Predicted model as a PDB file, atoms N, CA, C, CB and O in Angstrom, pLDDT in the B-factor column:
MODEL        1                                                                  
ATOM      1  N   MET A   1     -12.912  42.495  -4.400  1.00 91.00           N  
ATOM      2  CA  MET A   1     -13.959  42.861  -4.011  1.00 91.00           C  
ATOM      3  C   MET A   1     -15.058  43.142  -5.208  1.00 91.00           C  
ATOM      4  CB  MET A   1     -13.640  43.896  -3.206  1.00 91.00           C  
ATOM      5  O   MET A   1     -14.460  43.591  -6.186  1.00 91.00           O  
ATOM      6  N   THR A   2     -16.255  43.040  -5.407  1.00 96.00           N  
ATOM      7  CA  THR A   2     -17.257  43.632  -6.121  1.00 96.00           C  
ATOM      8  C   THR A   2     -18.228  44.411  -5.897  1.00 96.00           C  
ATOM      9  CB  THR A   2     -17.703  43.012  -6.527  1.00 96.00           C  
ATOM     10  O   THR A   2     -18.863  44.087  -4.894  1.00 96.00           O  
ATOM     11  N   GLU A   3     -18.671  45.480  -6.528  1.00 98.00           N  
ATOM     12  CA  GLU A   3     -19.624  46.300  -6.559  1.00 98.00           C  
ATOM     13  C   GLU A   3     -20.511  46.374  -7.287  1.00 98.00           C  
ATOM     14  CB  GLU A   3     -19.340  47.115  -6.565  1.00 98.00           C  
ATOM     15  O   GLU A   3     -20.211  45.929  -8.396  1.00 98.00           O  
ATOM     16  N   THR A   4     -21.734  46.816  -7.194  1.00 98.00           N  
ATOM     17  CA  THR A   4     -22.840  46.899  -8.177  1.00 98.00           C  
ATOM     18  C   THR A   4     -23.329  48.229  -8.619  1.00 98.00           C  
ATOM     19  CB  THR A   4     -23.945  46.232  -7.664  1.00 98.00           C  
ATOM     20  O   THR A   4     -23.560  49.070  -7.751  1.00 98.00           O  
ATOM     21  N   ALA A   5     -23.481  48.464  -9.658  1.00 97.00           N  
ATOM     22  CA  ALA A   5     -24.108  49.876 -10.174  1.00 97.00           C  
ATOM     23  C   ALA A   5     -25.529  49.638 -10.633  1.00 97.00           C  
ATOM     24  CB  ALA A   5     -23.247  50.545 -11.475  1.00 97.00           C  
ATOM     25  O   ALA A   5     -25.722  48.515 -11.098  1.00 97.00           O  
ATOM     26  N   HIS A   6     -26.472  50.387 -10.605  1.00 97.00           N  
ATOM     27  CA  HIS A   6     -27.630  50.355 -11.128  1.00 97.00           C  
ATOM     28  C   HIS A   6     -28.016  51.508 -11.945  1.00 97.00           C  
ATOM     29  CB  HIS A   6     -28.446  50.148 -10.198  1.00 97.00           C  
ATOM     30  O   HIS A   6     -27.885  52.669 -11.555  1.00 97.00           O  
ATOM     31  N   MET A   7     -28.503  51.166 -13.103  1.00 97.00           N  
ATOM     32  CA  MET A   7     -29.020  52.233 -13.936  1.00 97.00           C  
ATOM     33  C   MET A   7     -30.358  52.089 -14.476  1.00 97.00           C  
ATOM     34  CB  MET A   7     -28.184  52.431 -14.993  1.00 97.00           C  
ATOM     35  O   MET A   7     -30.932  51.001 -14.437  1.00 97.00           O  
ATOM     36  N   THR A   8     -30.872  53.100 -14.965  1.00 97.00           N  
ATOM     37  CA  THR A   8     -32.357  53.142 -15.754  1.00 97.00           C  
ATOM     38  C   THR A   8     -32.129  53.675 -17.022  1.00 97.00           C  
ATOM     39  CB  THR A   8     -33.538  54.079 -15.051  1.00 97.00           C  
ATOM     40  O   THR A   8     -31.853  54.874 -17.046  1.00 97.00           O  
ATOM     41  N   VAL A   9     -32.185  52.975 -18.253  1.00 97.00           N  
ATOM     42  CA  VAL A   9     -31.707  53.408 -19.496  1.00 97.00           C  
ATOM     43  C   VAL A   9     -32.815  53.439 -20.331  1.00 97.00           C  
ATOM     44  CB  VAL A   9     -30.649  52.603 -20.039  1.00 97.00           C  
ATOM     45  O   VAL A   9     -33.612  52.506 -20.434  1.00 97.00           O  
ATOM     46  N   GLU A  10     -32.901  54.764 -21.086  1.00 96.00           N  
ATOM     47  CA  GLU A  10     -33.843  54.542 -22.211  1.00 96.00           C  
ATOM     48  C   GLU A  10     -33.310  54.293 -23.542  1.00 96.00           C  
ATOM     49  CB  GLU A  10     -34.676  55.632 -22.336  1.00 96.00           C  
ATOM     50  O   GLU A  10     -32.105  54.386 -23.780  1.00 96.00           O  
ATOM     51  N   GLY A  11     -34.316  53.931 -24.551  1.00 95.00           N  
ATOM     52  CA  GLY A  11     -33.867  53.729 -25.818  1.00 95.00           C  
ATOM     53  C   GLY A  11     -33.828  52.525 -26.240  1.00 95.00           C  
ATOM     54  O   GLY A  11     -33.695  52.343 -27.450  1.00 95.00           O  
ATOM     55  N   MET A  12     -33.942  51.340 -25.290  1.00 94.00           N  
ATOM     56  CA  MET A  12     -33.531  50.013 -25.586  1.00 94.00           C  
ATOM     57  C   MET A  12     -35.190  49.405 -26.003  1.00 94.00           C  
ATOM     58  CB  MET A  12     -32.617  49.201 -24.100  1.00 94.00           C  
ATOM     59  O   MET A  12     -36.074  49.380 -25.146  1.00 94.00           O  
ATOM     60  N   SER A  13     -35.399  48.986 -27.293  1.00 93.00           N  
ATOM     61  CA  SER A  13     -36.819  48.837 -27.536  1.00 93.00           C  
ATOM     62  C   SER A  13     -36.827  47.078 -27.941  1.00 93.00           C  
ATOM     63  CB  SER A  13     -37.408  50.038 -28.909  1.00 93.00           C  
ATOM     64  O   SER A  13     -37.902  46.505 -28.118  1.00 93.00           O  
ATOM     65  N   CYS A  14     -35.938  46.587 -28.015  1.00 94.00           N  
ATOM     66  CA  CYS A  14     -35.682  45.128 -28.386  1.00 94.00           C  
ATOM     67  C   CYS A  14     -34.536  44.408 -27.659  1.00 94.00           C  
ATOM     68  CB  CYS A  14     -35.382  45.044 -29.857  1.00 94.00           C  
ATOM     69  O   CYS A  14     -33.641  44.981 -27.038  1.00 94.00           O  
ATOM     70  N   ASN A  15     -34.700  42.820 -27.841  1.00 95.00           N  
ATOM     71  CA  ASN A  15     -33.448  42.034 -27.347  1.00 95.00           C  
ATOM     72  C   ASN A  15     -32.393  42.432 -28.239  1.00 95.00           C  
ATOM     73  CB  ASN A  15     -33.603  40.418 -27.357  1.00 95.00           C  
ATOM     74  O   ASN A  15     -31.308  42.227 -27.694  1.00 95.00           O  
ATOM     75  N   GLY A  16     -32.276  42.905 -29.363  1.00 96.00           N  
ATOM     76  CA  GLY A  16     -31.233  43.198 -29.877  1.00 96.00           C  
ATOM     77  C   GLY A  16     -30.405  44.532 -29.379  1.00 96.00           C  
ATOM     78  O   GLY A  16     -29.196  44.768 -29.393  1.00 96.00           O  
ATOM     79  N   CYS A  17     -31.483  45.279 -28.952  1.00 95.00           N  
ATOM     80  CA  CYS A  17     -30.803  46.454 -28.322  1.00 95.00           C  
ATOM     81  C   CYS A  17     -29.909  46.197 -26.901  1.00 95.00           C  
ATOM     82  CB  CYS A  17     -31.968  47.496 -28.017  1.00 95.00           C  
ATOM     83  O   CYS A  17     -28.716  46.443 -26.722  1.00 95.00           O  
ATOM     84  N   SER A  18     -30.791  45.676 -26.047  1.00 95.00           N  
ATOM     85  CA  SER A  18     -30.168  45.369 -24.800  1.00 95.00           C  
ATOM     86  C   SER A  18     -29.224  44.423 -25.115  1.00 95.00           C  
ATOM     87  CB  SER A  18     -31.067  44.907 -23.747  1.00 95.00           C  
ATOM     88  O   SER A  18     -28.350  44.515 -24.253  1.00 95.00           O  
ATOM     89  N   GLY A  19     -28.869  43.315 -26.128  1.00 96.00           N  
ATOM     90  CA  GLY A  19     -27.803  42.570 -26.147  1.00 96.00           C  
ATOM     91  C   GLY A  19     -26.644  43.214 -26.481  1.00 96.00           C  
ATOM     92  O   GLY A  19     -25.555  42.829 -26.056  1.00 96.00           O  
ATOM     93  N   LYS A  20     -26.813  44.435 -27.411  1.00 97.00           N  
ATOM     94  CA  LYS A  20     -25.920  45.209 -28.005  1.00 97.00           C  
ATOM     95  C   LYS A  20     -25.169  45.994 -26.853  1.00 97.00           C  
ATOM     96  CB  LYS A  20     -26.610  46.083 -29.034  1.00 97.00           C  
ATOM     97  O   LYS A  20     -23.954  46.192 -26.865  1.00 97.00           O  
ATOM     98  N   LEU A  21     -26.039  46.422 -25.847  1.00 98.00           N  
ATOM     99  CA  LEU A  21     -25.634  47.132 -24.677  1.00 98.00           C  
ATOM    100  C   LEU A  21     -24.932  46.226 -23.585  1.00 98.00           C  
ATOM    101  CB  LEU A  21     -26.853  47.804 -24.097  1.00 98.00           C  
ATOM    102  O   LEU A  21     -24.070  46.669 -22.825  1.00 98.00           O  
ATOM    103  N   GLN A  22     -25.345  45.020 -23.577  1.00 97.00           N  
ATOM    104  CA  GLN A  22     -24.859  44.121 -22.498  1.00 97.00           C  
ATOM    105  C   GLN A  22     -23.525  43.609 -23.207  1.00 97.00           C  
ATOM    106  CB  GLN A  22     -25.999  42.848 -22.055  1.00 97.00           C  
ATOM    107  O   GLN A  22     -22.722  43.308 -22.324  1.00 97.00           O  
ATOM    108  N   ARG A  23     -22.994  43.400 -24.489  1.00 98.00           N  
ATOM    109  CA  ARG A  23     -21.971  43.139 -24.997  1.00 98.00           C  
ATOM    110  C   ARG A  23     -21.072  44.179 -24.683  1.00 98.00           C  
ATOM    111  CB  ARG A  23     -22.136  42.882 -26.211  1.00 98.00           C  
ATOM    112  O   ARG A  23     -19.934  43.846 -24.351  1.00 98.00           O  
ATOM    113  N   ALA A  24     -21.426  45.626 -24.733  1.00 98.00           N  
ATOM    114  CA  ALA A  24     -20.635  46.790 -24.681  1.00 98.00           C  
ATOM    115  C   ALA A  24     -20.045  46.922 -23.394  1.00 98.00           C  
ATOM    116  CB  ALA A  24     -21.373  47.955 -25.008  1.00 98.00           C  
ATOM    117  O   ALA A  24     -18.867  47.206 -23.174  1.00 98.00           O  
ATOM    118  N   LEU A  25     -20.970  46.692 -22.525  1.00 98.00           N  
ATOM    119  CA  LEU A  25     -20.623  46.678 -20.784  1.00 98.00           C  
ATOM    120  C   LEU A  25     -19.872  45.507 -20.432  1.00 98.00           C  
ATOM    121  CB  LEU A  25     -22.017  46.612 -19.754  1.00 98.00           C  
ATOM    122  O   LEU A  25     -19.049  45.516 -19.517  1.00 98.00           O  
ATOM    123  N   GLU A  26     -20.154  44.415 -21.192  1.00 98.00           N  
ATOM    124  CA  GLU A  26     -18.873  43.274 -20.818  1.00 98.00           C  
ATOM    125  C   GLU A  26     -17.503  43.499 -21.302  1.00 98.00           C  
ATOM    126  CB  GLU A  26     -19.159  41.843 -21.422  1.00 98.00           C  
ATOM    127  O   GLU A  26     -16.498  43.120 -20.700  1.00 98.00           O  
ATOM    128  N   ALA A  27     -17.510  44.063 -22.293  1.00 98.00           N  
ATOM    129  CA  ALA A  27     -16.224  44.503 -22.832  1.00 98.00           C  
ATOM    130  C   ALA A  27     -15.417  45.206 -21.884  1.00 98.00           C  
ATOM    131  CB  ALA A  27     -16.394  45.338 -23.971  1.00 98.00           C  
ATOM    132  O   ALA A  27     -14.201  45.011 -21.883  1.00 98.00           O  
ATOM    133  N   VAL A  28     -15.992  46.070 -21.003  1.00 98.00           N  
ATOM    134  CA  VAL A  28     -15.038  46.931 -20.174  1.00 98.00           C  
ATOM    135  C   VAL A  28     -14.364  46.118 -19.321  1.00 98.00           C  
ATOM    136  CB  VAL A  28     -15.681  48.009 -19.373  1.00 98.00           C  
ATOM    137  O   VAL A  28     -14.818  45.026 -18.977  1.00 98.00           O  
ATOM    138  N   ASN A  29     -13.123  46.629 -18.875  1.00 97.00           N  
ATOM    139  CA  ASN A  29     -12.147  45.554 -18.073  1.00 97.00           C  
ATOM    140  C   ASN A  29     -12.574  45.769 -16.693  1.00 97.00           C  
ATOM    141  CB  ASN A  29     -10.398  45.810 -18.219  1.00 97.00           C  
ATOM    142  O   ASN A  29     -12.646  46.956 -16.374  1.00 97.00           O  
ATOM    143  N   GLY A  30     -12.852  44.974 -15.863  1.00 98.00           N  
ATOM    144  CA  GLY A  30     -13.050  45.075 -14.815  1.00 98.00           C  
ATOM    145  C   GLY A  30     -14.656  44.551 -14.387  1.00 98.00           C  
ATOM    146  O   GLY A  30     -14.910  44.059 -13.287  1.00 98.00           O  
ATOM    147  N   VAL A  31     -15.533  44.731 -15.329  1.00 98.00           N  
ATOM    148  CA  VAL A  31     -16.961  43.968 -15.241  1.00 98.00           C  
ATOM    149  C   VAL A  31     -17.152  42.578 -15.174  1.00 98.00           C  
ATOM    150  CB  VAL A  31     -17.710  44.239 -16.299  1.00 98.00           C  
ATOM    151  O   VAL A  31     -16.735  41.823 -16.053  1.00 98.00           O  
ATOM    152  N   LYS A  32     -17.881  42.126 -13.978  1.00 98.00           N  
ATOM    153  CA  LYS A  32     -18.031  40.690 -13.916  1.00 98.00           C  
ATOM    154  C   LYS A  32     -19.065  40.410 -14.346  1.00 98.00           C  
ATOM    155  CB  LYS A  32     -17.926  40.102 -12.809  1.00 98.00           C  
ATOM    156  O   LYS A  32     -19.095  39.280 -14.834  1.00 98.00           O  
ATOM    157  N   ALA A  33     -20.134  41.059 -14.390  1.00 98.00           N  
ATOM    158  CA  ALA A  33     -21.727  40.336 -14.739  1.00 98.00           C  
ATOM    159  C   ALA A  33     -22.491  41.800 -14.951  1.00 98.00           C  
ATOM    160  CB  ALA A  33     -22.606  39.174 -13.142  1.00 98.00           C  
ATOM    161  O   ALA A  33     -22.363  42.793 -14.234  1.00 98.00           O  
ATOM    162  N   VAL A  34     -23.398  41.639 -16.250  1.00 98.00           N  
ATOM    163  CA  VAL A  34     -24.117  42.399 -16.307  1.00 98.00           C  
ATOM    164  C   VAL A  34     -25.703  41.795 -16.705  1.00 98.00           C  
ATOM    165  CB  VAL A  34     -23.471  43.271 -17.080  1.00 98.00           C  
ATOM    166  O   VAL A  34     -25.884  40.870 -17.497  1.00 98.00           O  
ATOM    167  N   ASP A  35     -26.535  42.353 -16.149  1.00 98.00           N  
ATOM    168  CA  ASP A  35     -28.013  42.007 -16.154  1.00 98.00           C  
ATOM    169  C   ASP A  35     -28.901  43.086 -16.763  1.00 98.00           C  
ATOM    170  CB  ASP A  35     -28.498  41.749 -14.719  1.00 98.00           C  
ATOM    171  O   ASP A  35     -28.964  44.085 -16.046  1.00 98.00           O  
ATOM    172  N   ILE A  36     -29.525  43.146 -17.763  1.00 97.00           N  
ATOM    173  CA  ILE A  36     -30.489  43.902 -18.320  1.00 97.00           C  
ATOM    174  C   ILE A  36     -32.045  43.409 -18.271  1.00 97.00           C  
ATOM    175  CB  ILE A  36     -30.057  44.066 -19.626  1.00 97.00           C  
ATOM    176  O   ILE A  36     -32.387  42.256 -18.534  1.00 97.00           O  
ATOM    177  N   VAL A  37     -32.768  44.263 -17.965  1.00 96.00           N  
ATOM    178  CA  VAL A  37     -34.473  43.696 -17.898  1.00 96.00           C  
ATOM    179  C   VAL A  37     -34.841  44.831 -18.587  1.00 96.00           C  
ATOM    180  CB  VAL A  37     -35.426  43.459 -16.238  1.00 96.00           C  
ATOM    181  O   VAL A  37     -34.935  45.947 -18.076  1.00 96.00           O  
ATOM    182  N   LEU A  38     -35.119  44.469 -20.122  1.00 93.00           N  
ATOM    183  CA  LEU A  38     -35.655  45.196 -21.133  1.00 93.00           C  
ATOM    184  C   LEU A  38     -36.813  45.962 -20.530  1.00 93.00           C  
ATOM    185  CB  LEU A  38     -36.040  44.324 -22.285  1.00 93.00           C  
ATOM    186  O   LEU A  38     -36.756  47.177 -20.338  1.00 93.00           O  
ATOM    187  N   ASP A  39     -37.808  45.258 -20.252  1.00 92.00           N  
ATOM    188  CA  ASP A  39     -38.924  46.057 -19.529  1.00 92.00           C  
ATOM    189  C   ASP A  39     -38.878  47.109 -18.381  1.00 92.00           C  
ATOM    190  CB  ASP A  39     -39.675  45.176 -19.034  1.00 92.00           C  
ATOM    191  O   ASP A  39     -39.136  46.736 -17.237  1.00 92.00           O  
ATOM    192  N   GLY A  40     -38.572  48.361 -18.626  1.00 94.00           N  
ATOM    193  CA  GLY A  40     -38.411  49.246 -17.613  1.00 94.00           C  
ATOM    194  C   GLY A  40     -36.914  49.677 -17.672  1.00 94.00           C  
ATOM    195  O   GLY A  40     -36.471  50.478 -16.849  1.00 94.00           O  
ATOM    196  N   GLY A  41     -36.065  49.085 -18.747  1.00 96.00           N  
ATOM    197  CA  GLY A  41     -34.594  49.587 -18.813  1.00 96.00           C  
ATOM    198  C   GLY A  41     -33.991  49.416 -17.806  1.00 96.00           C  
ATOM    199  O   GLY A  41     -33.086  50.242 -17.682  1.00 96.00           O  
ATOM    200  N   LYS A  42     -34.091  48.489 -16.748  1.00 97.00           N  
ATOM    201  CA  LYS A  42     -32.955  48.328 -15.580  1.00 97.00           C  
ATOM    202  C   LYS A  42     -31.865  47.577 -16.174  1.00 97.00           C  
ATOM    203  CB  LYS A  42     -33.466  47.508 -14.200  1.00 97.00           C  
ATOM    204  O   LYS A  42     -31.891  46.574 -16.888  1.00 97.00           O  
ATOM    205  N   VAL A  43     -30.676  48.437 -15.625  1.00 98.00           N  
ATOM    206  CA  VAL A  43     -29.381  47.670 -15.734  1.00 98.00           C  
ATOM    207  C   VAL A  43     -28.391  47.397 -14.510  1.00 98.00           C  
ATOM    208  CB  VAL A  43     -28.617  48.368 -16.693  1.00 98.00           C  
ATOM    209  O   VAL A  43     -28.004  48.366 -13.857  1.00 98.00           O  
ATOM    210  N   THR A  44     -28.089  46.476 -14.274  1.00 98.00           N  
ATOM    211  CA  THR A  44     -27.217  46.028 -13.206  1.00 98.00           C  
ATOM    212  C   THR A  44     -26.021  45.579 -13.753  1.00 98.00           C  
ATOM    213  CB  THR A  44     -27.790  44.994 -12.387  1.00 98.00           C  
ATOM    214  O   THR A  44     -25.992  44.708 -14.623  1.00 98.00           O  
ATOM    215  N   VAL A  45     -24.743  46.276 -13.166  1.00 98.00           N  
ATOM    216  CA  VAL A  45     -23.404  45.752 -13.655  1.00 98.00           C  
ATOM    217  C   VAL A  45     -22.729  45.629 -12.168  1.00 98.00           C  
ATOM    218  CB  VAL A  45     -22.519  46.873 -14.847  1.00 98.00           C  
ATOM    219  O   VAL A  45     -22.736  46.523 -11.322  1.00 98.00           O  
ATOM    220  N   SER A  46     -22.159  44.360 -12.036  1.00 98.00           N  
ATOM    221  CA  SER A  46     -21.272  43.986 -11.182  1.00 98.00           C  
ATOM    222  C   SER A  46     -19.736  44.287 -11.698  1.00 98.00           C  
ATOM    223  CB  SER A  46     -21.561  42.580 -10.907  1.00 98.00           C  
ATOM    224  O   SER A  46     -19.277  43.884 -12.767  1.00 98.00           O  
ATOM    225  N   TYR A  47     -19.047  45.064 -10.736  1.00 98.00           N  
ATOM    226  CA  TYR A  47     -17.502  44.966 -11.237  1.00 98.00           C  
ATOM    227  C   TYR A  47     -16.857  45.209 -10.231  1.00 98.00           C  
ATOM    228  CB  TYR A  47     -16.987  45.873 -12.320  1.00 98.00           C  
ATOM    229  O   TYR A  47     -17.304  45.288  -9.087  1.00 98.00           O  
ATOM    230  N   ASP A  48     -15.417  45.389 -10.684  1.00 98.00           N  
ATOM    231  CA  ASP A  48     -14.182  45.211  -9.898  1.00 98.00           C  
ATOM    232  C   ASP A  48     -14.106  46.667  -9.611  1.00 98.00           C  
ATOM    233  CB  ASP A  48     -12.823  44.494 -10.662  1.00 98.00           C  
ATOM    234  O   ASP A  48     -14.066  47.288 -10.673  1.00 98.00           O  
ATOM    235  N   PRO A  49     -14.066  47.592  -8.366  1.00 97.00           N  
ATOM    236  CA  PRO A  49     -13.897  49.011  -8.305  1.00 97.00           C  
ATOM    237  C   PRO A  49     -12.313  49.391  -8.411  1.00 97.00           C  
ATOM    238  CB  PRO A  49     -14.557  49.545  -6.942  1.00 97.00           C  
ATOM    239  O   PRO A  49     -11.950  50.564  -8.494  1.00 97.00           O  
ATOM    240  N   ALA A  50     -11.525  48.439  -8.402  1.00 97.00           N  
ATOM    241  CA  ALA A  50     -10.067  48.560  -8.650  1.00 97.00           C  
ATOM    242  C   ALA A  50      -9.769  48.562 -10.031  1.00 97.00           C  
ATOM    243  CB  ALA A  50      -9.303  47.497  -8.026  1.00 97.00           C  
ATOM    244  O   ALA A  50      -8.748  49.179 -10.336  1.00 97.00           O  
ATOM    245  N   GLN A  51     -10.259  48.151 -10.728  1.00 97.00           N  
ATOM    246  CA  GLN A  51     -10.284  48.241 -12.261  1.00 97.00           C  
ATOM    247  C   GLN A  51     -11.121  49.207 -12.959  1.00 97.00           C  
ATOM    248  CB  GLN A  51     -10.673  47.033 -12.785  1.00 97.00           C  
ATOM    249  O   GLN A  51     -10.701  49.690 -14.010  1.00 97.00           O  
ATOM    250  N   VAL A  52     -12.198  49.527 -12.519  1.00 97.00           N  
ATOM    251  CA  VAL A  52     -13.367  50.540 -13.143  1.00 97.00           C  
ATOM    252  C   VAL A  52     -13.855  51.475 -12.306  1.00 97.00           C  
ATOM    253  CB  VAL A  52     -14.601  49.862 -13.602  1.00 97.00           C  
ATOM    254  O   VAL A  52     -13.589  51.414 -11.106  1.00 97.00           O  
ATOM    255  N   SER A  53     -14.573  52.385 -12.782  1.00 95.00           N  
ATOM    256  CA  SER A  53     -15.557  53.237 -11.772  1.00 95.00           C  
ATOM    257  C   SER A  53     -16.951  53.009 -12.272  1.00 95.00           C  
ATOM    258  CB  SER A  53     -15.247  54.952 -11.750  1.00 95.00           C  
ATOM    259  O   SER A  53     -17.158  52.449 -13.349  1.00 95.00           O  
ATOM    260  N   ALA A  54     -17.715  53.357 -11.646  1.00 93.00           N  
ATOM    261  CA  ALA A  54     -19.026  53.120 -12.008  1.00 93.00           C  
ATOM    262  C   ALA A  54     -19.656  54.306 -13.173  1.00 93.00           C  
ATOM    263  CB  ALA A  54     -19.841  53.101 -10.590  1.00 93.00           C  
ATOM    264  O   ALA A  54     -20.666  54.290 -13.876  1.00 93.00           O  
ATOM    265  N   ALA A  55     -18.639  55.231 -13.017  1.00 93.00           N  
ATOM    266  CA  ALA A  55     -18.820  56.567 -13.734  1.00 93.00           C  
ATOM    267  C   ALA A  55     -18.604  56.264 -15.141  1.00 93.00           C  
ATOM    268  CB  ALA A  55     -17.817  57.728 -13.244  1.00 93.00           C  
ATOM    269  O   ALA A  55     -19.221  56.856 -16.027  1.00 93.00           O  
ATOM    270  N   ALA A  56     -17.792  55.408 -15.353  1.00 96.00           N  
ATOM    271  CA  ALA A  56     -17.482  54.779 -16.798  1.00 96.00           C  
ATOM    272  C   ALA A  56     -18.655  54.231 -17.730  1.00 96.00           C  
ATOM    273  CB  ALA A  56     -16.553  53.562 -16.586  1.00 96.00           C  
ATOM    274  O   ALA A  56     -18.830  54.313 -18.946  1.00 96.00           O  
ATOM    275  N   PHE A  57     -19.381  53.650 -16.716  1.00 97.00           N  
ATOM    276  CA  PHE A  57     -20.847  52.769 -17.484  1.00 97.00           C  
ATOM    277  C   PHE A  57     -21.728  53.840 -18.158  1.00 97.00           C  
ATOM    278  CB  PHE A  57     -22.028  51.869 -16.190  1.00 97.00           C  
ATOM    279  O   PHE A  57     -22.323  53.513 -19.184  1.00 97.00           O  
ATOM    280  N   ARG A  58     -21.856  55.013 -17.703  1.00 96.00           N  
ATOM    281  CA  ARG A  58     -22.460  56.039 -18.293  1.00 96.00           C  
ATOM    282  C   ARG A  58     -22.206  56.250 -19.938  1.00 96.00           C  
ATOM    283  CB  ARG A  58     -22.030  57.176 -17.513  1.00 96.00           C  
ATOM    284  O   ARG A  58     -23.003  56.319 -20.873  1.00 96.00           O  
ATOM    285  N   ASP A  59     -20.922  56.312 -19.885  1.00 96.00           N  
ATOM    286  CA  ASP A  59     -19.972  56.681 -20.940  1.00 96.00           C  
ATOM    287  C   ASP A  59     -20.311  55.736 -22.039  1.00 96.00           C  
ATOM    288  CB  ASP A  59     -18.432  56.585 -20.494  1.00 96.00           C  
ATOM    289  O   ASP A  59     -20.469  56.058 -23.217  1.00 96.00           O  
ATOM    290  N   VAL A  60     -20.422  54.368 -21.468  1.00 97.00           N  
ATOM    291  CA  VAL A  60     -20.278  53.305 -22.486  1.00 97.00           C  
ATOM    292  C   VAL A  60     -21.847  53.039 -22.932  1.00 97.00           C  
ATOM    293  CB  VAL A  60     -19.467  51.877 -21.828  1.00 97.00           C  
ATOM    294  O   VAL A  60     -22.007  52.603 -24.072  1.00 97.00           O  
ATOM    295  N   VAL A  61     -22.912  53.251 -22.188  1.00 97.00           N  
ATOM    296  CA  VAL A  61     -24.062  53.545 -22.601  1.00 97.00           C  
ATOM    297  C   VAL A  61     -24.434  54.327 -23.486  1.00 97.00           C  
ATOM    298  CB  VAL A  61     -24.551  53.793 -21.897  1.00 97.00           C  
ATOM    299  O   VAL A  61     -25.127  53.951 -24.432  1.00 97.00           O  
ATOM    300  N   GLU A  62     -23.976  55.721 -23.300  1.00 97.00           N  
ATOM    301  CA  GLU A  62     -24.066  56.571 -24.108  1.00 97.00           C  
ATOM    302  C   GLU A  62     -23.323  56.466 -25.644  1.00 97.00           C  
ATOM    303  CB  GLU A  62     -23.709  57.542 -23.374  1.00 97.00           C  
ATOM    304  O   GLU A  62     -23.838  56.914 -26.668  1.00 97.00           O  
ATOM    305  N   ASP A  63     -22.252  55.907 -25.593  1.00 97.00           N  
ATOM    306  CA  ASP A  63     -21.496  55.685 -26.654  1.00 97.00           C  
ATOM    307  C   ASP A  63     -22.183  54.349 -27.328  1.00 97.00           C  
ATOM    308  CB  ASP A  63     -19.958  55.559 -26.216  1.00 97.00           C  
ATOM    309  O   ASP A  63     -21.775  54.084 -28.458  1.00 97.00           O  
ATOM    310  N   THR A  64     -23.018  53.620 -26.855  1.00 97.00           N  
ATOM    311  CA  THR A  64     -23.760  52.524 -27.328  1.00 97.00           C  
ATOM    312  C   THR A  64     -24.912  53.060 -28.035  1.00 97.00           C  
ATOM    313  CB  THR A  64     -24.157  51.600 -26.246  1.00 97.00           C  
ATOM    314  O   THR A  64     -25.493  52.383 -28.883  1.00 97.00           O  
ATOM    315  N   GLY A  65     -25.325  54.404 -27.689  1.00 96.00           N  
ATOM    316  CA  GLY A  65     -26.660  54.912 -28.359  1.00 96.00           C  
ATOM    317  C   GLY A  65     -27.850  55.162 -27.549  1.00 96.00           C  
ATOM    318  O   GLY A  65     -28.942  55.506 -28.002  1.00 96.00           O  
ATOM    319  N   PHE A  66     -27.552  54.959 -26.267  1.00 97.00           N  
ATOM    320  CA  PHE A  66     -28.546  55.030 -25.319  1.00 97.00           C  
ATOM    321  C   PHE A  66     -28.603  56.077 -24.401  1.00 97.00           C  
ATOM    322  CB  PHE A  66     -28.540  54.003 -24.672  1.00 97.00           C  
ATOM    323  O   PHE A  66     -27.685  56.897 -24.425  1.00 97.00           O  
ATOM    324  N   ASP A  67     -29.662  56.223 -23.461  1.00 96.00           N  
ATOM    325  CA  ASP A  67     -29.782  57.299 -22.311  1.00 96.00           C  
ATOM    326  C   ASP A  67     -29.707  56.751 -21.040  1.00 96.00           C  
ATOM    327  CB  ASP A  67     -31.057  58.067 -22.337  1.00 96.00           C  
ATOM    328  O   ASP A  67     -30.596  55.974 -20.694  1.00 96.00           O  
ATOM    329  N   VAL A  68     -28.948  56.977 -20.407  1.00 96.00           N  
ATOM    330  CA  VAL A  68     -29.216  56.764 -18.743  1.00 96.00           C  
ATOM    331  C   VAL A  68     -29.874  57.795 -17.997  1.00 96.00           C  
ATOM    332  CB  VAL A  68     -27.920  56.609 -17.957  1.00 96.00           C  
ATOM    333  O   VAL A  68     -29.405  58.924 -17.853  1.00 96.00           O  
ATOM    334  N   VAL A  69     -30.946  57.405 -17.532  1.00 95.00           N  
ATOM    335  CA  VAL A  69     -31.954  58.303 -16.760  1.00 95.00           C  
ATOM    336  C   VAL A  69     -32.090  58.405 -15.504  1.00 95.00           C  
ATOM    337  CB  VAL A  69     -33.065  58.080 -17.011  1.00 95.00           C  
ATOM    338  O   VAL A  69     -32.827  59.229 -14.964  1.00 95.00           O  
ATOM    339  N   SER A  70     -31.227  57.380 -14.783  1.00 89.00           N  
ATOM    340  CA  SER A  70     -31.137  57.469 -13.380  1.00 89.00           C  
ATOM    341  C   SER A  70     -30.180  56.309 -12.960  1.00 89.00           C  
ATOM    342  CB  SER A  70     -32.574  57.386 -12.700  1.00 89.00           C  
ATOM    343  O   SER A  70     -29.907  56.133 -11.773  1.00 89.00           O  
TER     344      SER A  70                                                      
ENDMDL                                                                          
END                                                                             
């Protein structure tokens, strides 16, 4: 089973920033796919809820140096 988490992230200003965040999220066990739209800071994560909770993604975003605003 796959679920999807949606977040709005502030602080990404370039493709390097979004790439850094994408790699960090993809490294989380249970993450199946990550889609980031730099314009507007929209982040979508598809994941296996048996392996990881959506709450963990906020920590990854913040540990990578960005802020989750919603």
